LOLUMTI-328897 format. One line per field, with one value per residue: residue number from 0; residue in three letters; chain; x, y, z of N, C-alpha, C in turn. Coordinates in steps of 0.02 Angstrom, whole numbers, plus 50000, padded with zeros to 5 digits. Each point is the difference from the previous one (the first is absolute). Layout:
<sites>
num = c(NUM_...)
residuo = c(ALA_...)
cadena = c(A_...)
n.x = c(X_...)
n.y = c(Y_...)
n.z = c(Z_...)
ca.x = c(X_...)
ca.y = c(Y_...)
ca.z = c(Z_...)
c.x = c(X_...)
c.y = c(Y_...)
c.z = c(Z_...)
</sites>
This chain:
<sites>
num = c(0_1_2_3_4_5_6_7_8_9_10_11_12_13_14_15_16_17_18_19_20_21_22_23_24_25_26_27_28_29_30_31_32_33_34_35_36_37_38_39_40_41_42_43_44_45_46_47_48_49_50_51_52_53_54_55_56_57_58_59_60_61_62_63_64_65_66_67_68_69_70_71_72_73_74_75_76_77_78_79_80_81_82_83_84_85_86_87_88_89_90_91_92_93_94_95_96_97_98_99_100_101_102_103_104_105_106_107_108_109_110_111_112_113_114_115_116_117_118_119_120_121_122_123_124_125_126_127_128_129_130_131_132_133_134_135_136_137_138_139_140_141_142_143_144_145_146_147_148_149_150_151_152_153_154_155_156_157_158_159_160_161_162_163_164_165_166_167_168_169_170_171_172_173_174_175_176_177_178_179_180_181_182_183_184_185_186_187_188_189_190_191_192_193_194_195_196_197_198_199_200_201_202_203_204_205_206_207_208_209_210_211_212_213_214_215_216_217_218_219_220_221_222_223_224_225_226_227_228_229_230_231_232_233_234_235_236_237_238_239_240_241_242_243_244_245_246_247_248_249_250_251_252_253_254_255_256_257_258_259_260_261_262_263_264_265_266_267_268_269_270_271_272_273_274_275_276_277_278_279_280_281_282_283_284_285_286_287_288_289_290_291_292_293_294_295_296_297_298_299_300_301_302_303_304_305_306_307_308_309_310_311_312_313_314_315_316_317_318_319_320_321_322_323_324_325_326_327_328_329_330_331_332_333_334_335_336_337_338_339_340_341_342_343_344_345_346_347_348_349_350_351_352_353_354_355_356_357)
residuo = c(MET_GLU_ARG_HIS_GLU_ALA_GLU_ALA_LYS_LEU_ALA_GLU_LEU_ILE_GLU_ALA_THR_LYS_LYS_GLU_ALA_PRO_ILE_PRO_PHE_SER_PRO_ARG_ASP_ALA_GLU_ARG_ALA_LEU_SER_ALA_LEU_LEU_ALA_THR_ASP_ASP_LEU_TRP_GLU_ALA_VAL_ARG_LEU_SER_HIS_ALA_PRO_MET_ARG_PHE_LEU_CYS_ALA_PHE_TRP_ASN_ARG_MET_VAL_GLN_ASP_GLY_LEU_LEU_ALA_ALA_MET_ASP_GLY_ARG_LEU_LYS_LEU_THR_ASP_LYS_GLY_ARG_ASP_PHE_ALA_LEU_ALA_LEU_GLY_ILE_SER_PRO_THR_ARG_GLU_ALA_VAL_CYS_ASP_ALA_CYS_GLU_GLY_ARG_GLY_VAL_ASP_PHE_ARG_LYS_LEU_PHE_ARG_GLU_ALA_ALA_GLU_ARG_PHE_ILE_ASP_ILE_CYS_LYS_ASN_ARG_PRO_GLU_ALA_ILE_GLN_ASP_TYR_ASP_GLN_GLY_TYR_VAL_THR_GLU_ALA_THR_THR_LEU_ALA_ARG_ILE_ALA_PHE_ALA_TRP_GLN_ARG_GLY_ASP_LEU_GLU_GLY_LYS_GLU_ILE_ILE_VAL_LEU_GLY_ASP_ASP_ASP_LEU_MET_SER_ILE_ALA_ALA_ALA_LEU_THR_GLY_ALA_PRO_LYS_ARG_VAL_LEU_ALA_LEU_ASP_ILE_ASP_GLU_ARG_LEU_VAL_ASP_PHE_ILE_ASN_GLU_VAL_ALA_GLU_ARG_GLU_GLY_LEU_THR_ASN_LEU_GLN_ALA_VAL_LYS_HIS_ASP_LEU_ARG_GLU_PRO_ILE_PRO_ASP_GLU_TRP_LEU_SER_ALA_PHE_ASP_THR_PHE_LEU_CYS_ASP_PRO_THR_GLU_SER_PHE_VAL_GLY_PHE_LYS_ALA_PHE_VAL_GLU_ARG_GLY_LEU_LEU_CYS_LEU_LYS_GLY_VAL_GLY_SER_ALA_GLY_TYR_PHE_GLY_LEU_THR_HIS_VAL_GLU_SER_SER_LEU_ASP_LYS_TRP_ALA_ARG_ILE_GLN_LYS_PHE_LEU_ILE_GLU_SER_GLY_ALA_VAL_ILE_THR_ASP_LEU_ARG_ASP_ASP_PHE_SER_GLY_TYR_VAL_ASN_TRP_GLY_TYR_ILE_GLU_THR_MET_ARG_SER_TRP_GLU_TRP_LEU_PRO_THR_LYS_ALA_ALA_PRO_LYS_SER_VAL_TRP_TYR_CYS_SER_ALA_PHE_TYR_ARG_ILE_GLU_LEU_LEU_ARG_LYS_PRO_GLN_LEU_GLU_ASN_LYS_ARG_LEU_GLU_GLY_ASN_ILE_PHE_GLU_ASP_GLU_GLU_ALA_ALA_THR_THR)
cadena = c(A_A_A_A_A_A_A_A_A_A_A_A_A_A_A_A_A_A_A_A_A_A_A_A_A_A_A_A_A_A_A_A_A_A_A_A_A_A_A_A_A_A_A_A_A_A_A_A_A_A_A_A_A_A_A_A_A_A_A_A_A_A_A_A_A_A_A_A_A_A_A_A_A_A_A_A_A_A_A_A_A_A_A_A_A_A_A_A_A_A_A_A_A_A_A_A_A_A_A_A_A_A_A_A_A_A_A_A_A_A_A_A_A_A_A_A_A_A_A_A_A_A_A_A_A_A_A_A_A_A_A_A_A_A_A_A_A_A_A_A_A_A_A_A_A_A_A_A_A_A_A_A_A_A_A_A_A_A_A_A_A_A_A_A_A_A_A_A_A_A_A_A_A_A_A_A_A_A_A_A_A_A_A_A_A_A_A_A_A_A_A_A_A_A_A_A_A_A_A_A_A_A_A_A_A_A_A_A_A_A_A_A_A_A_A_A_A_A_A_A_A_A_A_A_A_A_A_A_A_A_A_A_A_A_A_A_A_A_A_A_A_A_A_A_A_A_A_A_A_A_A_A_A_A_A_A_A_A_A_A_A_A_A_A_A_A_A_A_A_A_A_A_A_A_A_A_A_A_A_A_A_A_A_A_A_A_A_A_A_A_A_A_A_A_A_A_A_A_A_A_A_A_A_A_A_A_A_A_A_A_A_A_A_A_A_A_A_A_A_A_A_A_A_A_A_A_A_A_A_A_A_A_A_A_A_A_A_A_A_A_A_A_A_A_A_A_A_A_A_A_A_A_A_A_A_A_A_A)
n.x = c(50043_49982_50043_49988_50001_50052_50027_49982_50026_50053_49994_49992_50050_50035_49982_50010_50059_50003_49971_50044_50051_49943_50064_50034_50031_50062_50028_50027_49935_49983_50051_49982_49941_50022_50037_49946_49963_50050_49982_49933_49983_50016_49934_50007_50051_49965_49947_50038_50025_49932_49989_49943_49946_49976_49955_50051_50041_49945_49976_50059_50014_49937_50015_50055_49963_49955_50055_50005_50006_49955_50031_49942_50032_49957_49977_50008_50042_49995_50048_49955_50020_49939_49980_50044_49985_49934_50012_50034_49951_49969_50046_49947_50024_50020_49953_50043_50023_50019_49958_50016_50037_50042_49984_50004_50048_49995_50064_49969_50045_49937_50038_50022_49934_49966_50049_50003_49984_50039_50035_49985_50011_50048_50016_49987_50031_50023_49972_50024_49952_49966_50025_49953_49958_49963_50060_50000_50004_50064_50026_50052_50059_50018_50040_49946_49960_50045_50005_49932_49993_50045_49962_49943_50025_50028_49937_50005_49958_50040_50064_49964_49974_49950_49984_49968_49964_49985_49965_49993_49975_50046_49962_50003_49944_49986_50019_49965_49944_50012_50014_49945_50004_49940_49979_49963_49965_49962_49966_49979_49945_49968_50048_49949_50004_50019_49950_49960_50021_50001_49941_49987_50033_49971_49943_50001_50019_49956_49968_50021_50040_49970_49957_49949_49969_49937_50014_49946_50047_49940_50005_49981_50061_49993_49974_49993_49989_49962_50048_49996_50021_50059_49975_49978_49971_49997_49956_49989_49935_49997_49937_49990_49933_50013_50046_49959_49954_50055_50028_49942_49975_50050_49992_49933_50029_50037_50052_50039_50034_50025_49940_49997_49993_49973_50003_49960_50026_49952_50028_49987_49988_50058_49969_50046_49943_49982_50061_49995_49936_50023_50052_49956_49958_50053_50024_49937_50009_50055_49998_50060_50012_50025_49960_50020_49981_50009_49945_49992_49937_50007_49945_49981_50002_49950_49957_49987_50060_49963_49987_50062_49992_50065_49973_49939_50044_50028_50052_50025_49964_50045_49994_50024_50064_50009_50038_49943_49963_50025_50025_49997_50052_49950_50043_49956_50014_49972_49987_49935_49961_49971_49967_49977_49944_49973_49978_49936_50023_49961_49960_50011_50043_49977_49953_50037_50011_50048_49952_50045_50011_49951)
n.y = c(49939_50046_50048_50023_49935_49991_50057_49981_49939_50028_50047_49949_49966_50056_50016_49939_50006_50060_49961_49953_50044_50032_49988_50044_49997_49981_50016_50040_50002_50009_50042_50021_50000_50023_50048_50003_49998_50043_50023_49990_49936_50016_49991_49976_49967_49986_49992_49964_49973_49998_50002_49967_50037_49961_50046_50044_49971_49987_50063_50021_49963_50017_50063_49994_49973_50046_50040_49950_50051_49973_49952_49989_49964_49975_50064_49977_50047_49969_50040_50006_49963_50006_49983_49949_49985_50007_49969_49953_49998_50005_49951_49961_50011_49943_50003_50044_49961_50047_49959_50038_49945_50043_50053_49955_50040_49994_49980_49951_49987_49973_49948_50050_50007_49945_49963_50012_50065_49990_49962_50042_50048_49966_49989_50066_50012_49946_50040_50040_50047_49957_50018_50050_49980_49991_50000_49963_49949_50007_49958_50040_49979_49959_49979_50004_49975_49951_49992_50004_49962_49958_50004_49998_49946_49980_50019_49973_49954_49968_50012_49988_49968_50038_49938_50011_49941_50017_49952_49943_49976_50050_50020_50059_50007_49938_49999_50057_49973_49945_50050_50024_50016_49986_50064_49997_49945_50035_49942_50020_49963_49987_49957_49977_49954_50049_50036_49948_49981_50061_50011_49939_50015_50059_49971_49952_50047_50030_50011_50036_50005_49943_50030_49957_50036_49978_50008_50022_49994_49976_49988_50057_50030_49965_50054_49951_49977_50056_50007_49936_49988_49970_49943_49996_49942_49981_49954_50058_49990_49976_50001_50050_49989_49936_50016_50047_49954_49964_50027_50020_49945_49971_50042_49990_49939_50027_50008_49994_50054_49958_49994_49935_49979_49936_49980_49952_49988_49965_49959_49946_50043_50031_50032_50017_50003_49946_49972_50027_49975_49943_50001_50021_49953_49958_50024_49999_49942_50021_49944_49977_49970_49970_49949_49961_49942_49993_49962_50047_50000_49938_49977_49974_49947_50037_49983_50059_49976_49943_50043_50016_50064_49995_49953_50025_50050_49958_49999_49983_49951_50024_49969_50057_49984_50061_50043_50033_50009_50053_50039_50061_50024_50043_50049_50033_50066_50022_50043_49984_50028_49938_50027_49952_49978_50001_49977_49979_49939_50012_49945_49962_49993_49938_50021_49995_50035_50014_49997_49955_50014_50046)
n.z = c(49999_49955_50012_49942_49985_50043_49980_49940_50012_50026_49952_49958_50032_49995_49939_49986_50031_49970_49951_50015_50004_50014_50008_50037_49943_49992_49938_50046_50025_49936_49994_50063_49978_49945_50030_50040_49945_49982_50061_49994_50012_50065_49999_50064_49981_49948_50039_50045_49946_49983_50066_49988_49991_50041_50007_49993_50042_50036_49992_50010_50050_50018_49983_50031_50046_49993_50001_50042_50043_50032_50033_50022_50048_50050_50000_49939_49984_49941_49986_49951_49952_49984_50061_49999_49938_50022_50056_49968_49956_50056_50002_50015_50061_50026_50042_50030_50048_50044_50026_50050_50009_50027_49964_49953_49989_50062_50002_50038_50050_50013_49981_49970_50006_49982_50008_50070_49992_49950_50039_50050_49954_49970_50061_50016_49941_50030_50048_49953_49999_49961_49942_49999_49953_50054_50028_49944_50041_50019_50045_50019_49974_50050_49951_49963_50046_50012_49933_49998_50055_49974_49942_50035_50030_49947_49986_50062_49971_50040_50012_50055_49945_49986_49993_49940_50004_49938_50027_50032_49940_49989_50055_49968_50031_49992_49937_49995_50033_49968_49961_50031_49933_49979_50007_49943_49997_49956_50001_49941_50008_49942_49998_50035_49952_49958_50017_50009_49941_49973_50026_49978_49939_50002_50023_49957_49956_50038_49942_50051_49951_49994_49955_49990_49956_50007_49934_49974_49956_49985_50066_50019_50003_50057_50037_50045_49938_49992_49954_50009_49936_50011_49999_49936_50006_49935_49981_49967_50001_49934_50016_49958_50004_49989_49955_49980_50003_49973_49943_49979_50023_49968_49944_50010_50008_49949_50042_49947_49985_49955_50010_50007_49939_50006_49938_49977_49941_49967_49953_50036_50049_49982_49950_49960_49960_50036_49986_49940_49998_50022_49961_49954_50022_50006_49947_49969_50032_49972_49965_50012_49940_50054_50002_49949_50031_49933_50000_50046_49987_50027_49964_50058_49960_49984_50046_49982_49978_50004_50051_49991_49990_50003_50040_49988_50009_50043_49959_50059_50026_50047_50058_50027_49987_49982_50036_49982_50053_49976_50045_49977_50030_50020_50006_50039_49993_50054_49955_50005_50045_49988_49950_50039_49970_50061_49941_50006_49983_49947_50000_49943_50048_49989_49957_49948_49944_50042_50045_50030_50063_49989)
ca.x = c(49957_50037_49990_49939_49947_49993_49970_49931_49966_49995_49948_49934_49986_49985_49929_49951_50003_49965_49931_49987_50025_49999_50041_50061_50064_50039_50038_50055_49973_49994_50068_50013_49962_50036_50063_49990_49986_50063_50040_49967_49932_49955_49951_50002_50067_49996_49967_50045_50057_49977_49990_49944_49937_49981_49944_50032_50038_49960_49971_50055_50018_49945_49998_50055_49977_49952_50037_50050_50066_50011_49962_49982_49976_50025_50039_50061_49995_50059_50002_50005_50054_49976_50003_50069_50028_49970_50037_50069_49999_49991_50059_49990_50045_49975_50006_50054_50000_50063_49976_50046_49973_49996_49943_49943_49991_49966_50048_50004_50003_49970_50036_50051_49971_49963_49999_49960_49934_49981_49986_49938_49947_49989_49967_49935_49961_49979_49933_49964_49942_50010_49974_49934_49985_49952_50033_50054_50060_50054_50058_50069_50042_50027_50059_49981_49978_50060_50043_49965_50015_50070_50011_49977_50046_50063_49985_49982_49929_49975_50023_49975_49944_49932_49984_49932_50000_49933_49989_50061_50005_50072_50023_50056_49998_50035_50070_50028_50000_50047_50065_50009_50022_49948_49969_49934_49975_49929_49977_49927_49977_49928_49995_50004_50048_50065_50002_50005_50067_50054_49995_50020_50074_50029_49996_50041_50070_50020_50008_49955_49995_49960_49928_49959_49934_49960_49978_49985_50036_49951_49974_50049_50047_49983_50041_50059_50053_50025_50061_50022_50052_50059_50007_49946_50015_49938_50007_49932_49965_50026_49957_50023_49961_50020_50066_49992_49969_50055_50055_49973_49994_50072_50023_49964_50023_50068_50007_50016_50062_50050_49967_50011_49951_50023_49945_50015_49964_50019_49988_49945_49934_50008_50037_50045_49956_49976_50060_50009_49947_50018_50060_49975_49959_50047_50035_49952_49981_50058_50051_50053_50021_50069_50026_49953_50033_49954_50001_50027_49955_49973_49939_49985_49938_49937_49958_49939_50027_49955_49938_50018_49973_50037_50011_49964_50037_50062_50001_50005_49985_50033_50018_50069_50040_50050_49981_49994_49970_50052_49983_50054_49997_50011_50008_49986_50014_49961_50030_49956_49940_49954_49935_49958_49936_49990_49930_49981_50003_49943_50005_50052_50065_50051_50003_49995_50004_50064_50002_50004_50003_49946)
ca.y = c(50060_50063_50048_50042_49957_49987_50062_50003_49948_50024_50050_49965_49968_50050_50025_49948_49995_50057_49991_49951_50026_50073_50031_50031_49963_50031_49954_49974_49945_49943_49978_49969_49938_49954_49984_49949_49935_49973_49980_49943_49978_49999_50057_50044_50032_50050_50058_50035_50033_50048_50068_50034_49981_49934_50003_50010_49938_49942_50015_50000_49930_49961_50020_49963_49928_50000_50011_49945_50020_49976_49938_50002_49937_49974_50047_50017_50045_49987_50035_49956_50021_50066_50050_50017_50040_50065_50037_50015_50053_50064_50018_49984_49955_49971_50035_49972_50022_49994_50008_49978_49943_50013_50045_49988_50061_50057_50050_50005_49934_50013_49958_50045_50042_49962_49929_49964_50022_49972_49927_50000_50021_49944_49949_50025_49997_49933_49996_50059_49990_49996_50053_49987_50043_50051_50062_50005_49985_49957_50020_49990_49953_50025_50036_50066_50041_50018_50048_50062_50027_50015_50061_50058_50012_50034_50065_50040_50010_49947_50000_50054_50029_49975_49971_49976_49952_50003_49936_49965_49927_49982_49997_50046_50026_49949_50002_50064_50001_49951_50030_50039_50070_50054_50022_49978_49973_49989_49971_50007_49951_49986_49925_49986_49945_50027_50043_49955_49963_50047_50013_49940_49996_50056_49980_49940_50014_50054_50056_50051_50058_49980_49994_49999_50026_49992_50066_49998_50059_50040_50048_50054_49983_50036_50056_49980_49980_50051_50036_49967_49950_50019_49952_49950_49944_49968_49962_50016_49977_50038_50045_50067_50018_49959_50025_50062_49981_49980_50047_50062_49989_49996_50066_50037_49976_50020_50060_50058_50004_49951_49934_49953_49946_49947_49963_49960_50012_49949_50010_49953_50030_50071_50021_50055_50057_50006_50018_50073_50034_49991_50042_50072_50008_50004_50064_50052_49994_50026_49947_49985_49929_49998_49933_49957_49938_49957_49929_49991_49957_49944_49980_49926_49989_49994_49940_50014_50019_49978_50041_50072_50029_49989_49931_49988_50029_49967_49963_49929_50004_49955_50036_50015_49957_50041_50073_50034_50064_50042_50070_50047_50023_50070_50041_50071_50042_50064_50064_50049_49968_49992_50028_49946_49992_49936_49988_49932_49979_49957_49951_49950_50030_49945_49983_50049_49965_49969_49949_49933_49949_50006)
ca.z = c(50004_49997_50059_49985_50007_50066_50032_49979_50039_50069_50004_49996_50064_50055_49987_50022_50073_50029_50001_50049_50067_49996_50055_49971_49987_49944_49963_50042_50037_49953_49993_50060_49996_49953_50030_50052_49965_49977_50059_50034_49973_50057_49994_50056_49996_49948_50028_50046_49963_49950_50028_49964_50027_49986_49952_49936_49982_49981_49938_49953_49989_49969_49929_49969_49991_49944_49936_49987_50021_50065_50019_50074_50022_50060_50038_49960_49942_49959_49935_49942_49957_49970_50055_50016_49945_50011_50055_49981_49947_50035_50039_50070_50032_50064_50062_50041_50069_50035_50072_50054_50032_50073_50019_49950_49959_50043_50022_50073_50033_50068_50050_50028_50051_50050_49986_50045_49988_49937_50013_50038_49954_49957_50038_50013_49935_49984_50018_49977_49960_49931_49959_49974_49945_50022_50010_49953_50036_49969_50038_49972_50031_50061_49986_49975_50057_50041_49962_50006_50063_49999_49957_50035_50056_49975_49975_50061_50006_50047_50069_50039_49965_50006_49936_49986_49943_49974_49970_50019_49989_49996_50071_50005_50069_50044_49985_50022_50074_50023_49999_50059_49981_49999_50064_49997_49935_50000_49939_49986_49950_50000_50011_50067_50012_50004_50059_50052_49998_50020_50074_50037_49997_50042_50070_50011_49993_50043_49960_50029_49952_49943_50006_49939_50006_49940_49968_49927_49974_49963_50049_50020_50056_50061_50018_50042_49959_49953_50016_50061_49990_49961_49942_49984_49950_49975_49935_49978_49940_49949_49964_50018_50061_50056_50015_50039_50063_50047_50005_50027_50071_50028_49998_50049_50067_50012_50040_49961_49959_50019_50011_49941_49987_49960_49969_49938_49936_49951_49930_49982_50004_49991_49942_50013_50003_50065_50042_49990_50038_50074_50017_49995_50060_50057_49995_50015_50072_50037_50011_49950_49997_50017_49978_49963_49985_49964_50017_50070_50037_49968_50037_50004_49958_50045_49988_49955_49935_49946_50000_49990_49942_49939_49985_49935_49942_49986_49938_50022_50073_50045_50063_50002_50046_50034_50003_49940_50014_50033_50003_50019_50072_49997_50060_49990_50057_49995_49991_50032_50028_49951_50006_49976_50034_50037_49991_49988_49927_49983_49947_49994_49991_49981_49930_49943_49937_49998_50054_49975_50051_50048)
c.x = c(50044_49980_49933_49941_49983_49969_49926_49957_49991_49949_49934_49983_49979_49930_49948_49998_49964_49925_49982_50016_50003_50032_50060_50055_50035_50033_50058_49977_49996_50072_50023_49965_50033_50068_49995_49988_50064_50044_49972_49939_49951_49956_50013_50070_50000_49962_50046_50053_49977_49993_49947_49935_49974_49942_50026_50034_49955_49966_50051_50019_49942_49996_50059_49986_49955_50035_50053_50074_50017_49954_49990_49969_50034_50046_50063_49981_50059_49989_50008_50060_49983_50008_50071_50033_49971_50038_50071_50004_49991_50062_49992_50049_49967_50008_50058_49995_50071_49986_50051_49969_49991_49941_49942_49981_49972_50051_50007_50000_49977_50041_50056_49972_49963_49990_49952_49926_49972_49979_49935_49942_49981_49958_49928_49953_49972_49925_49957_49933_50013_49968_49930_49984_49952_50035_50061_50068_50044_50065_50064_50035_50027_50065_49985_49979_50062_50044_49969_50019_50074_50016_49976_50047_50065_49987_49979_49928_49968_50023_49975_49939_49933_49975_49929_50004_49924_49985_50063_49998_50074_50034_50062_50003_50037_50079_50034_50008_50054_50074_50015_50016_49946_49975_49932_49980_49923_49982_49925_49983_49925_49986_50008_50053_50072_50008_50011_50071_50055_49998_50016_50074_50029_50001_50048_50075_50022_50014_49953_49995_49957_49925_49968_49928_49962_49978_49993_50030_49954_49972_50056_50043_49979_50050_50066_50059_50025_50065_50036_50060_50056_50004_49938_50028_49931_50017_49927_49971_50016_49952_50024_49967_50026_50070_49995_49971_50054_50047_49976_49990_50064_50026_49970_50023_50070_50002_50016_50062_50051_49969_50001_49944_50029_49940_50026_49955_50027_49997_49941_49933_50002_50043_50047_49961_49973_50056_50007_49949_50012_50053_49982_49960_50048_50034_49953_49978_50056_50052_50050_50015_50074_50030_49948_50041_49952_50010_50028_49955_49976_49946_49990_49935_49937_49955_49940_50021_49951_49935_50018_49979_50038_50006_49968_50033_50057_50000_50005_49995_50036_50025_50076_50034_50052_49975_49998_49973_50049_49981_50065_49987_50020_50013_49986_50015_49962_50043_49955_49940_49953_49932_49948_49938_50000_49928_49991_50007_49946_50016_50059_50070_50052_50009_50004_50014_50068_50006_50002_49994_49943_49950)
c.y = c(50063_50047_50039_49957_49987_50066_50011_49952_50024_50055_49971_49967_50052_50024_49949_49992_50059_49987_49950_50023_50077_50036_50031_49947_50028_49944_49972_49943_49936_49970_49960_49930_49946_49978_49949_49931_49967_49973_49938_49978_49990_50058_50052_50037_50051_50060_50043_50037_50057_50074_50041_49976_49932_49998_50009_49938_49945_50016_49998_49926_49958_50014_49967_49926_49994_50007_49949_50020_49969_49938_50001_49935_49984_50050_50027_50047_49991_50037_49946_50022_50071_50055_50019_50041_50073_50041_50018_50053_50070_50021_49986_49946_49973_50049_49971_50032_49987_50016_49972_49941_50012_50041_49992_50068_50057_50053_50009_49928_50009_49963_50046_50043_49962_49926_49963_50019_49971_49928_49999_50017_49942_49944_50020_49994_49932_49994_50058_49985_49998_50058_49982_50053_50063_50070_50010_49989_49953_50024_49982_49947_50032_50041_50071_50047_50023_50052_50071_50037_50023_50066_50061_50017_50035_50066_50047_50010_49947_50013_50064_50039_49971_49980_49980_49958_50000_49938_49957_49926_49976_49996_50043_50029_49954_50002_50062_49998_49951_50027_50035_50073_50054_50017_49968_49974_49986_49972_50005_49950_49990_49930_49987_49943_50028_50045_49955_49965_50048_50016_49940_49991_50051_49978_49942_50015_50057_50066_50057_50063_49983_49991_49997_50020_49986_50069_49988_50067_50040_50055_50052_49974_50037_50053_49981_49974_50047_50034_49972_49952_50027_49964_49961_49949_49973_49965_50007_49959_50049_50036_50070_50025_49959_50018_50061_49985_49984_50057_50070_49997_50001_50069_50044_49983_50029_50068_50061_49994_49949_49935_49960_49950_49951_49963_49961_50015_49951_50027_49957_50037_50076_50015_50056_50063_50009_50018_50076_50041_49997_50046_50073_50012_50011_50070_50055_49999_50023_49949_49996_49926_49997_49933_49961_49938_49951_49928_49983_49946_49942_49969_49924_49989_49986_49945_50013_50016_49987_50040_50074_50021_49980_49927_49986_50031_49958_49958_49923_50006_49942_50043_50013_49958_50043_50074_50030_50073_50041_50073_50042_50029_50074_50028_50073_50035_50068_50062_50053_49961_49990_50030_49953_49994_49933_49980_49925_49988_49954_49947_49954_50032_49953_49993_50063_49960_49961_49944_49929_49946_50003_49942)
c.z = c(49999_50056_49988_50003_50074_50035_49983_50038_50074_50007_49995_50065_50056_49990_50020_50076_50033_50005_50056_50072_49995_50057_49972_49994_49940_49961_50041_50041_49959_49992_50061_50004_49955_50026_50055_49971_49972_50059_50037_49967_50052_50001_50057_50002_49944_50021_50045_49961_49955_50030_49963_50033_49976_49949_49927_49979_49973_49929_49942_49982_49970_49925_49963_49989_49941_49935_49984_50022_50067_50016_50077_50022_50067_50038_49965_49940_49959_49932_49941_49958_49968_50052_50019_49943_50004_50053_49979_49945_50030_50041_50078_50025_50063_50061_50039_50071_50028_50077_50049_50039_50078_50020_49955_49964_50043_50019_50074_50027_50071_50053_50034_50054_50055_49988_50046_49991_49936_50010_50036_49954_49956_50035_50015_49937_49989_50015_49980_49966_49927_49964_49975_49948_50016_50002_49954_50034_49960_50032_49971_50037_50063_49989_49975_50059_50040_49963_50000_50064_50008_49961_50039_50059_49975_49974_50059_50015_50049_50072_50038_49968_50016_49930_49996_49936_49979_49961_50011_49994_49992_50067_50006_50073_50048_49988_50027_50079_50024_50003_50067_49990_50005_50070_50005_49932_50001_49929_49991_49950_50007_50019_50074_50017_50008_50063_50061_50004_50024_50073_50041_50001_50044_50073_50013_49998_50043_49962_50023_49957_49943_50017_49932_50015_49935_49974_49926_49968_49954_50047_50017_50057_50061_50016_50035_49958_49949_50024_50063_49991_49957_49933_49988_49952_49978_49934_49971_49943_49945_49952_50023_50063_50061_50022_50044_50070_50054_50009_50028_50074_50036_50007_50059_50072_50017_50036_49960_49959_50029_50020_49935_49991_49951_49969_49941_49941_49950_49929_49973_50000_49994_49941_50015_50003_50072_50045_49999_50039_50075_50017_50001_50066_50058_49999_50021_50073_50048_50018_49944_50005_50008_49977_49963_49981_49966_50017_50067_50037_49959_50043_49996_49959_50046_49977_49951_49933_49943_49997_49994_49930_49937_49980_49933_49941_49977_49936_50016_50077_50038_50060_49998_50052_50036_50001_49934_50007_50044_49999_50012_50069_49995_50071_49979_50063_49991_49996_50033_50021_49944_50013_49966_50037_50034_50000_49982_49924_49987_49949_50007_49990_49974_49924_49958_49935_49995_50053_49970_50049_50051_49990)
</sites>
């Protein structure tokens, strides 16, 4: 296949994909999707490597199957000879990774700060509540949670600080409290199972600085928590409204200039267009992005994978066998006090047109 023929075919695929997946994506996303297919034939690994919205990926790959460029079967995606010629004619090369084995690409080794606390945390997690679909839950690996806390500690956002965790199926509040570094840790969650579990751990482990309270983040933040914390941590749902429900609440809880916030954001459920809108919102709210570590967080495969929204879109259906859902880790710091409304949020905050795992 000649280059001009391949470019015309790519344009045709993109136009067809736009009709099936009316969400923001670019030709560069299509190139990343092809590059991933040259690197692996595992469906879920290809999703992870693509760094593009899942709704786009499924529509794009399904179109490739229809056009004889891709074969999909038993959880495998294999470029046909025609498909491989197409990708190579475009000058596409396989996705390459150079991830550090020690820190798994996070740039932080939690063992250097709290080895004993890490072992206690891993043991505690053996009896944690399982993720449920009702609240769009899906928790990260223990190593991810520990690395998040280590990162906040080395940035000066943990020791002697008052911490609030908004939504805590990742059990970040427990990991933070186990270090003995924070002055106070408050976890908010709508799920009574998690609230009870965190409070039981606090009592059993003698963590007097840790408390969990049931709170629906669609509701306003009580006055006692406004401007009361040095640091917030959260892993928000990724509809734009849902993201704001978590991060806006976090910003409202911060004391002021110099206070910090941490959150995650994926490529699977958030296009770069949404990333741009979120970054604009943060800057307009008086925050600056100081750190962004892509693929920092890896998520344990949840039990409701076959009922999530994107299951029916997949070109071939098979449960994942390894970590595929990853998120970037953001740190923000306040340059000025945010001027945000503390009002009730109506309706479904979990879904938008890019949502894939709800």
